C-alpha positions in Angstrom: 15.4 17.9 -16.8 17.4 20.0 -19.1 15.4 18.8 -22.1 12.2 19.8 -20.4 13.6 23.3 -19.5 14.8 23.7 -23.1 11.3 22.9 -24.4 9.6 25.2 -21.9 12.1 28.0 -22.8 11.6 27.5 -26.5 7.8 27.6 -26.3 7.9 30.5 -23.8 5.8 28.7 -21.3 7.7 30.0 -18.3 10.0 33.0 -17.7 13.7 32.5 -17.2 13.3 33.3 -13.5 10.6 30.6 -13.2 12.7 28.1 -15.1 15.6 28.6 -12.6 13.4 27.4 -9.8 12.2 24.3 -11.7 13.4 21.0 -10.1 12.3 17.4 -10.1 9.7 16.5 -7.5 10.4 14.0 -4.8 8.3 10.9 -4.5 7.7 9.7 -1.0 5.8 6.8 0.5 3.0 7.1 3.0 3.1 4.4 5.7 -0.6 4.8 6.5 -2.3 4.6 3.1 0.6 2.7 1.4 0.7 5.0 -1.6 3.4 7.1 -3.3 2.8 10.7 -2.7 4.4 14.2 -2.6 4.8 15.9 0.8 4.9 13.8 3.9 4.9 14.6 7.6 6.3 13.1 10.8 4.0 13.0 13.8 6.1 14.4 16.6 4.3 12.8 19.6 3.9 9.3 17.9 5.9 6.7 19.8 6.5 4.8 16.5 7.6 7.9 14.7 4.9 7.4 12.1 5.3 9.2 8.7 2.2 9.9 6.7 1.0 12.0 3.7 -0.9 15.3 4.0 -4.1 13.6 2.8 -4.0 11.1 5.7 -3.2 13.9 8.1 -6.2 15.8 6.8 -8.4 12.7 7.1 -7.3 12.0 10.7 -7.8 15.7 11.7 -11.2 16.0 10.0 -12.6 12.8 11.6 -11.3 13.5 15.1 -13.9 14.6 17.7 -12.0 17.4 19.5 -12.6 18.1 23.2 -13.5 21.8 23.5 -11.3 22.1 26.6 -8.2 21.0 24.8 -7.8 22.8 21.5 -4.1 22.0 21.1 -4.5 18.4 20.1 -4.9 17.6 16.4 -6.0 13.9 16.8 -5.2 10.7 18.6 -2.5 8.6 16.8 -4.0 5.3 15.5 -0.8 3.3 16.0 0.1 4.3 19.6 -2.9 6.1 21.0 -0.9 9.2 21.8 -2.4 12.7 21.5 -0.8 14.3 18.4 -0.1 18.0 19.1 2.3 18.8 16.2 4.0 17.5 13.1 7.0 18.3 10.9 6.8 18.5 7.2 9.8 16.5 5.8 
């Protein structure tokens, strides 16, 4: 990481303030799509405590037919059939 920062500093690609915030990204694994990804989320109401990536979260939300009476639910969990109301980014 220090070599990368040195290169970026030398070539004036980022400011010193920006370089101070530079850190290695974390690689996580999505249980749903079985791929390595960046940010992952834990589905709070899931009985199996499923952890998925943001792409899978978006796909589930976009494909869910929401009941106009209940606008609080995001989608139904595909592993336990619970109504997912919230999630935590981890």
